[in-house]
N, C-alpha and C positions, 0 to 999 in steps of 0.2 A: 579309519583309523590308522598312523603308523607308529612305532617306536622308536627312536633313536639312540640310539648310546652311545657315547664317547669316555674312551678310559686317557685318565691322565696317568701320568707317574708326573709324582713334582717334588724338585729335586732339595729343595730349600723352605722357604717360606711356607709353610703350608698354610698356615693362620690368615697371610695377606692374599692367597688365594681363596679361602672361605669367602673373605669378608668380601674378595673382589665379586666371586660370583653371589655372594645376595645383594649387592649392588647390582648385581648385571639380573637380576632375578627382575626386575623392578617391570624391566621392559619386555618380558615373556608372561606378567602375569596380565601386562595389559593386553595383547598380541592376542585378536580373533583367533587365529589357527591354532596359539596352545591351548590343548587340554589339562595338561598338569605337568608337575617337574619336581624332579626330585637330583639332590645330590650326596652320595653315600662315601662312606670316606670304608678302608680294608682295614678290616679288622687284625689280620694278621702284618698287612705290607700302608703302613699310617701314610706313607706319600702317596701311593693307589686312590684313584678313586674313579669311582663312574657318576657318570650325569647322563639320566633318564630323563628324556621329554617326550610326552603323548602329541603328537601333531595331528591336525585333522584329517593332513594326506600329506606325501612326501611333497607332490605340486605346490601346495599351500606352505608349508614349509617354506621348500625353495625358493618359490616364486610370489609367495603371498611376504613370507616374514623377513626373506633378506632381501626381495624385492622395495620393502614400506619404509617405514618411514623410523619404527621402532629398531632397524638391526645396527645402523652407526654407533647408536647408543650402548647397546647390545655389546659389540662386538670391541668398544674402546676398552670396555671395562675388563673382560678377560684379555685382550691382542697379548700382553706382557708372557702369558699361559699356553698360547697357541702351539710354540712349538714343543710344548710336552704331551701334545695329544699322541698317544697311541692306537687307538683304533674310533673313527667315527664313522659308522652306518646305521641306515635306517634295518628295522625288523617288521614284520608283518606275527600279527597274534597267528596261531593256527588252532584249532577242535580240542587239544590235548590241554586240560586247563580245569583246575576245580579247587574246591577248599578242602583245609587239613581239619584238624583234632581239635584248633584252638576255637573260641567263640566269636565271630567275628560282630564285627561294631553293628550297630545300626545303619550305618551309610553305606557297608559292603552288604547289607541285608534289601534295602531298599533298592537295589542295584548302580550306587554308586551318583557321580556328577550328571551325567545325563537323565538319568532316575528322576530327579529331585529337580533337575531343570522344566522337566514332563511336567513335574506336579507344578512346579508354581507358575507356569506358561497356560496352562489349565485356570489354576484358580484366579489370578488376576483377569482373565476374559471374564471369570463370573464374577468379582469384584467390582471391575467398571461396569461393570449392566445390575447391580444390585441397591436396588432406589436406598438402604438403611446404611451400605458402608461405603456406595460408590463415590458421595461425595467426598470422604474422607482424602480421598484418592483422583481425585483430577484433575492433578496436574501434576503424575505421578513422572518421573523419569523413562523413559522407553526403558533401559535398563534395570528398571526396580526388579525385577520377576529373577533375573541371572543374578542382583546382588541377594536377592531374601537365599535362592537355591544357594549359596558360597555360603550364608549362616546356619542354615541346615545341614548343610555338609561339615561344618567344624564342629559344629556342637555333636553331631551324633560322630562323630570321630573320624572324620574325611580331613580332609587337608587341612590345613590351615591359611587359608584364603581368605578371608575375612578382616583376619587380623594386619595380613601382610599388605592388603591390599583399599580397606575399607578402614580401619583403626578401629575396626574389635568392637569389644563393647561400649566403649563412649562412643561412637561414629554408630551405631544403634542405638542408642538409649537417645543423641540427639534426633530422631526421628521421633520419637513418643515425646517429647518433652513439650508440655503445653499442648497439647491436641485435646485434653477434655473427651478422651472415647469412653462410654458408654457399655454400663453391663450387655443390652442388646446387643451392640457393636461388635461386641467382645462373642460372646455368645455365635454372632453372624460369622464371625470371622473362623473362628472353629470351624462351624459346620460346613463351608462352602470350602473349607483345607479339605475336611473326612470325605466331602462327595469328589473333591481332585483327585484324593490319591483315590477311589476307587474308580471314577474314568480314566487311569494312566495306568492300571494296572498295579501299584505298589504291593507290595507282599498283603493278602492280609489275613495271615493266619493271626489269632490272639495274642500271643505274642509279642511281636512287631505291634498288632493296632497296639495294643495297650501300653508299649512305651511312649509309641509315638502319637498320643492322645492325650498320655500326662504330659509329658514337654507342651502340646499344645496348652494344655490348660495350663499348667506353670508358669509358662513362658507369657501368654495374653492376658492372664491375671496381673502382673506384676506392670506390664504394660500399661494398661489401663492406669494402676496405681501412678506411674511414674510419671502420667499424662496428666495430671490432675493440675489444675489452677494451683501454687506453693508447695507440690511436692519438691521435696528434695532428697536425691535418691542419690547412691553411691557414682562418682562422677568415674571415679576407674574402680575397672575391676574384670576380672578374665573373660573370656567367653567362657561360658558354660559346656561340660564335656555331658554329656544324657550317656546313659546306658541301659540296660534290659532289664535292670531292676531288681524285683522277688521272681523275676518267670524268665529265666533264659532261655534261647531258641531253638524249639523241638526240631532233632535234628535226624528223627526214627532210632 
């Protein structure tokens, strides 16, 4: 992983700058070389911005993304502000890191996007081999495990990429309508995902697993109800944000 930081000093219309980057972000969201991104505005100097992009490697950024089909569209959106760049450099993480005193999100406690992608990769390998729920995923998009990891990341307090790239709650709802999921299938889904969490080494402290399984129970029961013939669930709603509930993490 490598972190790219770009510092901008915008002398004029900052709204136009932010809107341009909102459009440009769709190209980052589609780039397999991009892990995540964040544009931050300086509270003390509102015309100063820092763009942070996490790339899989410097080579993937400079050759893969910049040499690929997505870069021209990205550059077209932000070209008017290229001259406003003060600094553009790659940084490598060091061993100096740690958590502060604030309660972490479930996303951070789980290990972030990488951990959730390991989870869904292991899970869907089990799903496709399962006689009970395998048929529900017979024509699964190869990218489906990654999309589910994006959903879980957003639900657990991570980046809102599912909303930005996959239409948020309406997009998820569309995958369940008319599927007539049964209660035995729901229970198997939860069981296999719990097994996958063990297999990939997700935290197994009681507080995390209680919150994690609490969401699985809640979410899958809604999925069953929404999938039945004649169901009329709300077609528009925010992505749920799941927290620790009554038992925050034990941090010693």
